[in-house]
N, C-alpha and C positions, 0 to 999 in steps of 0.2 A: 556544598554539593549540591547541585540539582536534580531533583528526583521529578520524574514524569508520573502526572497524575495515576499512570495505571498503574504505579507499584502500591498505591493505598488500595485499590479494586483486588490485586493480585491476593495482598497481604490480609485482607477481610478473609478471601474468599479460602485461603489457606488454612483460616483458624477455624472457618467451622467444624462441627463438628460432623457434616455429613462426605462423604469422601466424592469427589469429582475429579477425574483427571485434567487436570490444567492445561493448556495448548495454546503459548503464548504464539504469535505469529506475525511475521512485517517482514519487509525489504531488508536487504542487507543494509548493516551500518547506521540503525535506527536506534541500536542501545539495548535489545532484546538481553543480552549477556551482562551487560551492566546491571541493569534493572534487576534481572536475577541474583546479581550478587550483592546488591544493595537490600534485597529482601532477603539474604538467609544471614545476611550480618546483625538484622532484627529477630531473626527467631531464637527462642529459647530453647529449640529440643533441635535434636541429632539431625544432621544432615546431610546431605553426600552431590556432589557434584562432578557430571562426567560430560564430553562430548563427542561424539560420533565421525566426526570431521576427519580423522585420518583415520579412524577404522575401517578394514574391509568391507564391502556391501553385501558377503555373504558367511560375516562372522557373528552368526546368530550368538553364539553364548557369550559375546562380550555383555549384550543388555542383560543376560542372568549373571554375570558376573557383578554387575554393576549393583544389580536389585540387591543379591545375597550379602553385601558389603553393607549395604543399608539395612537390613533386616540384622544383620549382626552390631552394628552400632547401636539399634534400636534395644537388640535383647540385654548390651550389657550396661547401658544405661539406665537412669531412674526416671525417663519419663515414658509417656504412652504412646507417641505417636514421632515419626520422623519425615523427612521430607526427601524424596530422589527426582533431581533433576538431571534430565538427557539433553544437550544440546544436539541439533545436527541430526534429530532421530532420522530422518528422511533418508542419511546414505547408506544404511542398512534393509536390504530387501528384507520384505515379510516380517517389517517391525511391528507392525499392528497386532498381527497374531501370537507374536511372543509376547507382547504387550497386555495382550489381554489375556491370556494364561495364566501370567506373574498376579496381574491386578484380581484375578478371580482366585487365585489362591489363597492371597490376602484377605480377601473376601470373607470366602468360608473360615479362615483360621481367623479372622479376626484384629490381624495386623494394621494397624492403624500408620500405614505407609503411606504418604499424599505422594502424587505424582505432576511431576511440571515438566510438558515436550515444548522445547522449540524447534521453529523451523524456519527458513528465510522465507518461505512465501506460501500464498494459500495451496500452491502445489501439493502441500503435503496432504490436505483433504482429500484429495484424488487418489491417494495412496493408504489408508486404509482405515481412517476415522469415520466415515460415513458408513461404512462396511464392518469391519471386525468391531469397534468399539462404540459401535450405537448405542445412546442410551446413556453413558458412562465419562464423557466427555463435557469440559464448555471451553470455548475461546474467548482469548484477550488478544483483539488486534491491536498492533503497535503500527500508528502510520507514519509516513516521513514526518520530520519535524517542519510543526509547522512557526510561522512569523513569530508567534508570542513565546512561543518555545525558545525560538534562535536568541529573539531581543533577552530574556528574560537569563538567558544562560551563557550569552557570550557579545550582548550588546549589539547585536546587528541593526543597521536603520531597514528602513522599510525595501528602499531602492537595491543597499546591498541584497537583503533578502529575493526580492524580484532575479537580481541575476544570479546569485551565488546559491541559491536555493536552502534547501533543508537537510545538510549533511554536518553534523557536529565533529564527527574527525575530522572533516577537512577544513575546519576553520582556522587552524594555524599556517595554512597555505593559502590564504588568501593575498599576503603581501606581496607573492610570488603566482600571479595568474597560471602562466603557462606552465609549472609543477602544479597547481591546483588543478588545471584541464587533464594533463596527463594521471592523475590520482583517479580524478571522477569516472575517465573511458576507462584505463585499467583495472581498476582496484573494485568498483565499483558497475559499471555496464557492462565489460568483456564478462567478468566474474561472475555475474549474475545469471547472463545469457548461459554461458558455456557449464556452468555447475547445477545451476536452480531450475533450468530449460532441458538443456542439452543431456544433460547427464539423469535426469528425472522422467524423461518423456521420450518416446520414441518420434525424434523429425527426420521425417522422411529427405524435406530440402532444408538443410541449416540454413544454407548461403539465402534461400529465398527469408527465412524468418529474419536473417540481421538484417538485409535490405529493407523489409518491411517497418522493421526499428528505424533507421535510418531513414527512409522517406516520412513515417511518423512523425518524428522530431521536426523536419523541415515544413510539413504542413500540420504543425500545433497550433488549434483552433483554428482549423481549417474543414469543412467537409468532404471529402472526398471519395469518389466510389469507388470500387475492388476494381471494376473494369478499369477506371483510369491510371490506378497503381499496376495493373498489371502489365500496362502498356508500357511503361516506364522500365521494364524488369526483363533481362535476357532470359535469367533463370526462372519460368515464371511457371505457375502451378493454377490454380483454379478459383473461382471464388469461395469456395467451401474451405480450400485450404488456407486460405486467406484469413479468412472470419476465426478460422480454428487457431491459427496461430498469433492474431492479434488478442484474443483471450488468452492464451498462453501469457504475454508480454503482459498482458494486465493481470492476471494473477500474481505474476511475479513481481508488479509493483515498480513496472517500466512506464508502458502506455497504454491507454486505454481508449477505446472506440466508443464514445456515447451515441447512444441509438435516439431516433427523433421519437419526439412525445407526441403519443398517440394514444387515444384511447381505446383504440384497439391494437392488440397487440401485436395483429400480424405483420399490420403497416409498419409498426417498432421495428420487427425483426428484418422487414425488406428494406428497410434505409438504410441510406449509406451512412458510412461512420462520423461522425465528427471526431477527429483525433485528438487529444491530449494527452501531451506528457504529465507524470505525477509526481516530478520534482521537474524545476525550470533547470537545475543543475545541468540536465541532459542538452538542453538546447544551448547554453553557453559553455558547456564544456567543447561541445563540437564546432561552435562557432570560430571563424577567422578575427571575429570580431573580440574589441575587447571592453570591460567595463565604461572606461573613460568614452569612449569611439559611440556604444550603442546609445549612451544618454544624451546622444549631439545627434542621434537618427529617428525620431519620432515616430518614424513607420515600423522598425524593428523593434523601439519600445514597446510601439503600441503592442505588438503582437507577443512579448515576453509580459504583458500585462492581464491582456488577457490569458494568458497559461498558466500564470502565478495563483489567477481566481479559481481557473478552473481545476487546477492541481491540487487546491487547499479545498475548494468543495468536494471532489472526487475522494480525496483523505480522510474528509469529517464525514461526508456520507458513508462511506465504509465501517466506519465506527459504532453508527447508531443503525445500519440497515435501511438507510435513507433509498431511494432512489435516483437516476441523476439522468436528466434528459437535455437534449436542445432541442429547437422547435424553427421548421421555416416551410412555409407555405410560398411557392414561387418566389416574390424579390422580398417578403415578409419573413424575419428571422426575430428569434427573441436566444441570448445567447445561452443562458441554462433554465432549466423546470426540474425544480426538486420538488419530488412528490414522496410523503409520507403517510399511508394510509388513503382517505379520501380526497387529503389537502393536498392542492399544490401551489408552490410559490415561483416567482418566473423570477429571473436575474438580469439586467442587461449591464453591459463590461461599457465604460466610455472612457477612455485612455486619452481622448482629445484628438484623436484622427481620425475615429468614426464623423460621421456628419447625420445619418438618416437614423431615425428610432421608429420608425411607422410600424415595424413590427411589433412593439410591446400593445400600442394602441389595437391593433387587429388581434393580438392575442388572447388579451383582455376582453374583449367583446365574443369572441367565440368561444375561452373556456373560463371566464370566469375565475382564476386564482384565488385563494385567500388572499395574496399578497403581491407586490409588485414593488421590486427592488432597482433601483440606478446606483452602481458603483463606479467613482470615478469622477470628472468635472461634473460640478451642480448637483450631483448625487453623495452618496455616503461616501466618506474620504478613503482612501483604499487601505491605511495603514488601523479603520476602523473594521474595516470589512474583514481583512484578514487577522481581526483579532477577536471576532463574533464566535460567538456560540452559537452555531447556527439552528438546536433544538428551540432557540428562545423566538424563531422566525414563524415556530407553530404554533406558539402561546397566543 
């Protein structure tokens, strides 16, 4: 059985004597529930798993019931601690206030009940962690599966990963590409938008949000102004609304809008976003092309090639709290800039279709990055890049 490395981290944290609420966050279908079940099988003390997926949003008593069941398990056991796991916790309104009250009760009485909360996206952070539970929690982020994980678990080739992306639950459908596309569109994209965004956040223009995602897929890897996008939409809002919706899509694990690198934060915030999917499955599932067809289309393949690199960097940077940007000044451009503290790394993607790379030399002269990296033809092999631990770039 394949184990993601986050399992080791979570097991270590649960075993520690000090109590923190462990919050496991990540997009849909990246293995959060599987990870938890693997953990519970290894624990030597009582545990209880419950999901709020089908619980009414105003059923506050349900959390009390799950907590009391865990207290009872601890009471009748010969162990000194127990674990309670609540999945899809964000489905219940004001969940954080109830968790805070029960957590503080156990702290006061000395009950060693350790709590693990699971959420489908970082939107859960905006629903109570930062306010009610400040100082009581730690976050473990599960990203989309990367190439190395998909290769190790399922034997995917790098080209298969570039096209089909990193969804483990969809691997069994790869021999029927039309069925695979329907699964990605309906079970993942549509469900994430409808349940993880529209049900958790007030959206005045839901059609606009969906259209923004569709356009973002089309322009993945490209720098596009919100003004240009608004000109293509019938149900248009304003640039502020568009920026807010793009942030929600980012938090839900769907689509990011990278900002332009600049030592001046004001210039970053005023820049046009570089759209980048967080999983190339979104591009492939909504494309009329097949895997076989796209391999013989160098322009289209080049677009997917850059997007898979961007998705990899977005997910890895989120794990380690690095910042990811692009850079452009007139006709000079660098695909990706990673920033960690005062160090920056410049990365250029060369799929074989690009011709000019003058932007990297201009960027190096102007900003003096710690390292520069060329990925693709004449540079780092794409398979090696997608298997890389990006923390090593800063050594």
